[in-house]
N, C-alpha and C positions, 0 to 999 in steps of 0.2 A: 417067077421070073426068076433064071440062075446067074449069079456074079460071075464073071470071068476070071481067071485066074490073077490078073493083074488090077482087080479092081480097089486093093486097099492103098497102092500106091497111084492112082489116080489123080490123088486132088493133093498129094504132097506137095507139088512145085508150089502150087498156089497157098496153102496152108505156111508154108516156109517165107513166102513173100509178105505176106500179114504179118507172120511172126516179127520179120525183117523191121517192118516199116512202124511197129508201135514205139511208141516214147518211151524214154526209160527218165530216171531221175539226173539231174542235172549235179554234178558234182561240184562246179564254179559257181554255184549260186552264192551270195552274200561275200564271194573272195575280190577283192580289185582285182583290176586288169595291170598290165605293165607300168601305167600312168598314174595308180593307185587308185582308179575310180570304180565304182560300181554305178552300174545303169537302174535309174528308178523310174518313175511314171512318167514324165515329160520326156526322158529321151524314150522311153517306149512309144510313146505317142508319137513322136517325131519319126522312131524306125518303122512304125506300123503307117505313117501317111508315105512316106517313101521307099514302102518296101517293093512295089513294082519294079520302080526305077531301079532300086539295090539288086534287086534279082536280075536283071538281064546283066547288069556290071558284070555282077558275080562269076557269070557265065565265062566271061572273057578273062577275069582277073582273080585269081586265088586268094588275094588278102582282104576282099570284098566280102561280108558274109551279112544275110539279111536279117539275122538276130544275135544280138548282143547276149553271150553265155552269162557275163561277168554281171548280173544282175540282182536285183532284191526280191526276185520271188513274183510273188502275186500283184505286186502294186505294178512292177514292169508289164508283165503280162495284161494285165486290164489296159492300162495303157497301148500296147500295141495292138490289141484289139479293136479296141475304138478307135484308133489311128486307121487300119485297113478297113472297118466298116463305114467310118466316117469319108474316108474317101471315097469309098464305090457308091455310096447312099448318094456323094454330090454328083458323082458320073451319071447315076441313072436317074436323076433328077434333070440334070442338063439332058439327057440322051431323052427323054420322054417330050420334054417341054421345049427343048432347042434355046439356044441361046436368040433373044430378041432384041432388036437396036431399037433404041427410042426413034 
């Protein structure tokens, strides 16, 4: 099977999209925000729990963000992931079992 003359560039848009989607380093880690705060585990847990609502609000407001960039690193990320996964496990359990009234 012979390659067409344009076969090299066929996957370039896909590769560029994937490259642009990669996560990079956070230069604001361990640096305080305008109020002098650095988000930790508990704020990460809270932000993860409200992430679906925050995402919807962020579509309409430029000053609302899903993720706090001024965080303390791994503790914030752990809290954020536990908040997101904990919320979805609650929804999944309710969806499977339903809410039963006594």
